[in-house]
C-alpha positions in Angstrom: -1.4 -11.3 23.7 2.4 -11.5 23.4 2.3 -15.3 23.2 -0.2 -15.2 20.3 2.0 -12.6 18.6 5.0 -14.9 18.8 3.1 -17.9 17.5 2.0 -15.8 14.5 5.5 -14.7 13.9 6.7 -18.3 14.0 4.0 -19.3 11.5 4.8 -16.5 9.1 8.5 -17.2 9.4 7.9 -20.9 8.7 5.7 -20.2 5.7 8.3 -17.9 4.3 11.0 -20.5 4.8 8.9 -23.2 3.2 8.1 -20.9 0.2 11.8 -20.1 -0.2 12.7 -23.8 -0.2 10.2 -24.5 -3.0 11.4 -21.6 -5.2 14.4 -23.4 -6.8 12.2 -26.5 -7.6 9.6 -24.3 -9.2 12.1 -22.4 -11.2 13.5 -25.7 -12.7 10.0 -26.8 -14.1 9.2 -26.8 -17.8 8.8 -23.5 -19.6 5.6 -22.6 -21.5 7.5 -23.3 -24.7 8.5 -26.7 -23.4 4.9 -27.5 -22.4 3.6 -26.4 -25.9 6.2 -28.7 -27.5 5.2 -31.6 -25.2 1.6 -31.1 -26.2 2.4 -31.2 -29.9 4.6 -34.2 -29.4 1.9 -35.9 -27.3 -0.7 -35.3 -30.0 1.6 -36.6 -32.7 2.4 -39.7 -30.6 -1.3 -40.4 -30.0 -1.9 -40.1 -33.7 1.0 -42.6 -34.4 -0.5 -45.0 -31.8 -4.0 -44.7 -33.4 -2.4 -45.5 -36.8 -0.8 -48.6 -35.2 2.7 -47.1 -35.5 3.3 -48.1 -31.9 7.1 -47.8 -31.8 7.0 -44.3 -33.3 4.4 -43.3 -30.6 6.6 -44.8 -27.9 9.6 -43.0 -29.1 7.8 -39.6 -28.9 6.2 -40.3 -25.6 9.5 -41.4 -24.1 10.9 -37.9 -24.9 8.1 -36.5 -22.7 8.6 -39.2 -20.1 12.4 -38.6 -19.9 11.9 -34.8 -19.9 9.3 -34.4 -17.2 8.1 -37.8 -16.1 4.9 -37.3 -18.0 1.4 -37.2 -16.7 -1.2 -40.0 -16.3 -2.3 -39.7 -19.9 1.2 -40.0 -21.3 1.9 -43.0 -19.0 -1.4 -44.6 -20.0 -0.5 -44.2 -23.7 2.9 -45.7 -23.1 1.3 -48.6 -21.4 -1.1 -49.1 -24.3 1.5 -48.9 -27.0 3.8 -51.4 -25.2 0.9 -53.7 -24.7 0.1 -53.6 -28.4 3.7 -54.7 -29.1 3.5 -57.5 -26.6 5.9 -55.8 -24.2 3.7 -56.7 -21.2 6.2 -55.9 -18.4 6.8 -52.4 -19.7 3.0 -52.0 -20.2 2.3 -53.0 -16.6 4.9 -50.6 -15.3 3.4 -47.6 -17.2 -0.2 -48.4 -16.3 0.8 -48.6 -12.6 2.7 -45.3 -12.8 -0.3 -43.7 -14.4 -2.5 -45.0 -11.6 -0.1 -43.7 -9.0 -0.5 -40.2 -10.4 -4.2 -40.5 -11.0 -5.9 -43.4 -9.1 -9.2 -42.6 -10.9 -7.9 -42.7 -14.4 -10.6 -44.8 -16.0 -8.8 -45.6 -19.3 -5.7 -46.9 -17.4 -8.0 -49.2 -15.3 -9.7 -50.5 -18.4 -6.4 -51.1 -20.2 -4.8 -52.6 -17.2 -7.7 -55.0 -17.0 -7.2 -55.9 -20.6 -3.5 -56.5 -20.0 -4.4 -58.8 -17.2 -6.7 -60.8 -19.5 -3.9 -61.0 -22.1 -1.5 -62.4 -19.4 -4.1 -64.9 -18.1 -4.9 -63.0 -14.9 -8.8 -62.8 -15.1 -9.2 -62.3 -11.3 -7.0 -59.2 -11.6 -9.0 -58.0 -14.6 -12.2 -58.4 -12.5 -10.7 -56.3 -9.8 -10.1 -53.5 -12.3 -13.7 -53.9 -13.4 -14.9 -53.6 -9.8 -12.8 -50.4 -9.5 -14.2 -49.0 -12.6 -17.8 -49.8 -11.5 -17.1 -47.9 -8.2 -15.6 -44.9 -10.2 -18.2 -44.5 -12.9 -20.9 -47.1 -12.8 -21.6 -48.1 -16.4 -19.3 -45.8 -18.3 -17.7 -46.7 -21.6 -14.5 -48.0 -20.0 -16.4 -50.2 -17.6 -18.6 -51.6 -20.3 -15.6 -52.3 -22.6 -13.7 -54.1 -19.9 -16.9 -56.1 -18.9 -17.3 -57.2 -22.5 -13.6 -58.2 -22.8 -13.9 -60.3 -19.6 -17.1 -61.9 -20.9 -15.4 -63.0 -24.1 -12.1 -63.8 -22.6 -10.5 -67.1 -23.3 -7.1 -68.1 -21.8 -4.2 -67.4 -24.0 -2.0 -70.4 -24.9 1.2 -70.3 -22.9 3.3 -72.4 -25.3 3.7 -75.4 -22.9 
């Protein structure tokens, strides 16, 4: 009985120590006001991107990214806007960051596949299509990427 008691005490002490070590990190997170501002900024950025004001959208999203690192949706939108501006290296980086945070982010898989087509990597695009098929069967993102692959023609490389 004494041995069990000391194990419980050890576990409780460890849990308290772990909780105490997380407190400063939690206290440094964004406030409710900051989260509301990010949401308004995010919505404004998405509206800019839909209106094809890609750089304005990027500028707003980078404020979120630099403030909190963003979430998978923010990173996906950054990837999309950079891709639309032909900034493929940045686009790839943001799509991959989005998928690190959310490996099942269907839109990021679709857009990454489209990026691969734009950069003459159809095999990589097909791999993204296979991932989407596993994730959602025939969902909108899967069907859009399948259609893009079906109609893909290699981009001229300028050689």
